C-alpha positions, -999 to 999 in steps of 0.1 A, spaced: -151 -402 -333 -145 -436 -344 -168 -428 -380 -144 -402 -390 -114 -425 -389 -97 -450 -415 -96 -481 -403 -61 -499 -406 -51 -515 -437 -22 -534 -458 -4 -524 -489 6 -548 -512 32 -577 -508 62 -575 -526 52 -594 -552 23 -570 -560 46 -538 -551 59 -545 -588 27 -534 -602 19 -508 -579 -2 -479 -596 -23 -462 -581 -53 -479 -591 -34 -513 -584 -30 -501 -548 -60 -485 -540 -75 -521 -552 -52 -538 -529 -56 -516 -500 -94 -516 -504 -93 -554 -505 -71 -559 -475 -88 -539 -453 -111 -567 -452 -83 -587 -433 -68 -565 -406 -82 -561 -366 -102 -529 -367 -88 -498 -350 -76 -501 -315 -78 -533 -309 -43 -541 -321 -33 -552 -283 -1 -533 -293 21 -505 -285 6 -488 -319 -34 -486 -302 -40 -448 -293 -53 -453 -256 -80 -435 -260 -105 -427 -287 -106 -392 -289 -65 -392 -285 -55 -368 -315 -27 -388 -333 2 -362 -347 26 -382 -370 61 -368 -382 83 -386 -409 114 -372 -432 102 -401 -458 138 -398 -478 130 -373 -512 101 -392 -527 106 -424 -523 68 -432 -511 55 -434 -546 53 -461 -564 68 -445 -594 98 -439 -579 103 -469 -561 78 -494 -555 93 -510 -525 95 -481 -505 60 -472 -514 45 -501 -503 63 -499 -467 51 -463 -466 12 -473 -467 16 -501 -444 29 -479 -420 3 -453 -428 -25 -477 -420 -10 -490 -394 -5 -457 -374 -35 -441 -390 -21 -406 -385 -49 -377 -379 -23 -357 -388 4 -366 -410 32 -344 -417 59 -351 -439 95 -338 -453 115 -345 -484 92 -343 -506 96 -326 -542 132 -347 -549 156 -316 -562 182 -341 -574 161 -365 -596 164 -354 -627 128 -361 -628 94 -337 -624 93 -336 -585 67 -349 -565 40 -315 -553 12 -318 -529 -13 -327 -556 10 -360 -558 8 -364 -519 -30 -358 -522 -35 -386 -547 -17 -408 -529 -32 -405 -496 -64 -409 -509 -53 -442 -527 -35 -458 -498 -54 -446 -469 -89 -433 -485 -114 -417 -459 -147 -428 -461 -167 -401 -478 -142 -376 -478 -106 -365 -490 -77 -365 -469 -64 -324 -469 -30 -312 -484 -8 -284 -478 27 -280 -488 62 -258 -477 92 -260 -492 98 -297 -492 68 -299 -462 36 -312 -462 11 -312 -437 -14 -345 -449 -44 -338 -425 -81 -355 -420 -95 -320 -412 -96 -291 -432 -71 -264 -433 -61 -225 -428 -46 -198 -423 -14 -213 -442 18 -199 -448 51 -212 -467 74 -182 -442 67 -169 -410 75 -128 -410 101 -125 -406 114 -155 -428 134 -177 -410 163 -200 -434 139 -220 -451 101 -226 -462 79 -244 -440 44 -258 -438 21 -237 -418 -13 -243 -409 -46 -243 -387 -68 -277 -383 -100 -270 -380 -105 -298 -356 -145 -306 -352 -165 -288 -327 -184 -315 -318 -151 -333 -306 -127 -309 -300 -125 -278 -281 -105 -260 -299 -85 -258 -333 -48 -270 -338 -20 -249 -348 11 -269 -370 44 -256 -381 63 -284 -402 98 -282 -405 129 -294 -420 158 -275 -406 192 -275 -425 212 -303 -428 249 -310 -417 277 -286 -402 287 -290 -368 285 -263 -339 291 -229 -351 289 -237 -385 272 -216 -413 248 -247 -414 239 -242 -372 235 -204 -377 209 -211 -405 192 -236 -380 193 -210 -350 179 -180 -376 154 -205 -381 146 -211 -344 144 -173 -338 119 -172 -364 93 -193 -354 99 -178 -318 91 -149 -331 58 -159 -352 49 -175 -322 49 -145 -299 31 -128 -332 6 -157 -329 -5 -152 -293 -7 -116 -295 -38 -92 -313 -32 -75 -344 0 -84 -365 6 -114 -389 -12 -139 -371 -37 -144 -348 -49 -173 -326 -73 -178 -306 -64 -178 -270 -59 -210 -255 -52 -224 -292 -30 -259 -289 2 -260 -313 35 -281 -319 64 -270 -336 76 -307 -356 100 -323 -379 134 -328 -388 149 -307 -371 185 -321 -380 205 -310 -346 234 -319 -356 256 -292 -348 250 -272 -308 226 -271 -286 209 -234 -298 181 -242 -320 167 -266 -301 171 -245 -270 153 -218 -285 122 -232 -296 121 -244 -263 128 -213 -244 121 -184 -264 156 -171 -263 161 -156 -295 198 -150 -303 192 -124 -330 170 -98 -314 177 -72 -343 159 -93 -363 132 -113 -347 126 -94 -315 126 -99 -281 131 -133 -261 94 -147 -258 91 -179 -235 66 -195 -264 35 -211 -242 3 -195 -237 14 -196 -196 42 -177 -203 61 -208 -198 85 -232 -220 72 -255 -247 78 -294 -239 99 -320 -262 74 -350 -265 107 -375 -260 93 -405 -274 110 -436 -274 114 -469 -299 80 -488 -297 68 -471 -263 98 -488 -241 127 -487 -231 151 -454 -233 166 -459 -271 153 -424 -287 174 -425 -321 153 -413 -352 178 -420 -380 202 -443 -388 229 -457 -411 247 -483 -400 264 -475 -365 255 -438 -369 227 -428 -350 210 -395 -344 184 -375 -325 166 -352 -356 130 -358 -357 110 -340 -326 76 -328 -317 74 -302 -295 41 -285 -279 28 -261 -260 16 -283 -228 -3 -256 -213 -28 -268 -236 -21 -303 -244 -15 -332 -225 1 -368 -244 -12 -400 -248 4 -425 -264 37 -421 -282 66 -435 -297 98 -435 -325 81 -464 -349 106 -493 -352 95 -525 -368 131 -536 -367 130 -542 -329 92 -552 -329 81 -584 -317 68 -607 -346 37 -606 -328 30 -570 -326 38 -571 -365 19 -594 -371 -14 -574 -352 -4 -547 -367 -1 -559 -405 37 -544 -405 68 -562 -420 101 -563 -403 121 -543 -428 92 -514 -435 109 -485 -417 143 -492 -435 154 -487 -468 158 -519 -492 165 -545 -477 188 -538 -450 180 -540 -415 203 -510 -399 201 -479 -426 169 -464 -417 171 -433 -427 144 -410 -405 120 -433 -384 82 -422 -380 76 -401 -347 45 -406 -331 23 -380 -306 -12 -386 -293 -22 -353 -285 -55 -347 -257 -66 -308 -258 -72 -288 -227 -109 -270 -228 -98 -238 -209 -119 -223 -180 -131 -188 -200 -120 -165 -169 -84 -187 -168 -69 -157 -183 -32 -172 -181 -38 -207 -191 -27 -221 -162 -58 -246 -159 -71 -234 -130 -90 -198 -125 -77 -183 -94 -66 -154 -77 -40 -146 -104 -68 -146 -131 -90 -123 -104 -56 -97 -106 -62 -102 -142 -94 -91 -144 -94 -63 -114 -62 -43 -136 -79 -47 -167 -114 -38 -151 -135 -7 -165 -115 -7 -199 -147 -1 -225 -137 -17 -256 -106 -40 -272 -101 -59 -244 -90 -95 -250 -94 -124 -229 -61 -119 -213 -68 -87 -201 -101 -102 -184 -126 -100 -209 -140 -136 -197 -177 -130 -219 -157 -121 -254 -174 -90 -255 -149 -67 -257 -149 -51 -225 -137 -58 -190 -167 -58 -165 -187 -74 -137 -203 -97 -157 -167 -108 -164 -158 -113 -127 -191 -134 -121 -183 -159 -149 -147 -159 -125 -165 -164 -95 -186 -193 -108 -153 -207 -125 -135 -203 -95 -156 -218 -74 -158 -254 -96 -123 -256 -116 -93 -266 -103 -73 -272 -69 -90 -258 -40 -83 -218 -38 -61 -203 -13 -81 -183 15 -98 -149 -3 -94 -117 20 -135 -106 20 -145 -80 -7 -141 -43 -6 -166 -24 -10 -153 -22 -43 -160 -56 -55 -194 -53 -42 -205 -24 -61 -191 -43 -94 -212 -74 -80 -244 -53 -77 -236 -37 -113 -236 -72 -129 -267 -85 -108 -286 -54 -127 -272 -54 -157 -279 -93 -160 -311 -82 -147 -321 -57 -172 -313 -86 -197 -336 -108 -184 -363 -79 -188 -357 -74 -225 -355 -109 -237 
């Protein structure tokens, strides 16, 4: 895992930033990478707790200001932040400034920037853009889309991250968003935000169901994140978490979004991983929590998490991480932040194949699922009792459950003595296995 990670480096200082070209930035970063601590050894709140934690960052970067030809000062700050955080999956918003009277930046520009300020050893970053949202990944991306179906209010960057099989049990699905700004509770803008959340919940239901427009492998972890602009009523955020769809005519019935039929979880990070301050946007005395990482807690655990605020970091922590006090602010201000980077480190849970309801334990409920699906000869799925993935529900699936129920999760409640139908099934599976061995 460590061989695939970028070692932290720093961007050029302010004097060098005045001539911060793409190749100048690359030369600067390559030189300064030798001057900073090795990843994971800064001794600060920024460090991953485990080397295998998957670091996900979301950051609204204020309309293309991360690019040296648009704002050299902000670009130098961004380079330092990226190298300090060392994200595996970086989710940006406000790429492609529509107000500048110039050519908006695009995915290729982001790719070139990332490959210059934070080059990956022997490989390139992977980038996908939808609307003004960009997913930047150390790993390949597939199932890429710029909208759900039915569509919501605004385009998104949606993709499946193809994680290395030797390091992670499954892949990771991302929906990167920038919700409509402004407007209070019940305003036109709030209605548009609700439409976006309704569409996402419907899309996740489609993804969990065989067929349709998108289909994820059962148990695939996912996160819905970005700048959700929650300045109106609580409905849009509540819908993402609970699956309570407002417009059921267009987006279908309510659907608790997680694989186990439960709500999603808001990661709720705080500034620099300590205290209770959680705002992600600030302009002077105005502060708001606008940026979120919402995730499927059936499949994911969280290690470290924080909102990066370099202004309130200790000088010792800034020195250890190569950051400067105003790296997350605009210009020389210490009170105008625009948005702050939100960081969550995920650990992916590996479900037992016979954990049909994704409860993290093969138990009596999974036996009931298998029993209900028994003798389905084709078209069976994991959620209907097919533990070995061969499309049917038979005695071999029962044997898998029996083995895994004995070794995974907390102790089971006493199970009644199996009836003759169970004994027949076990015998059936035993004979099938014997035949399989005989003819191998």
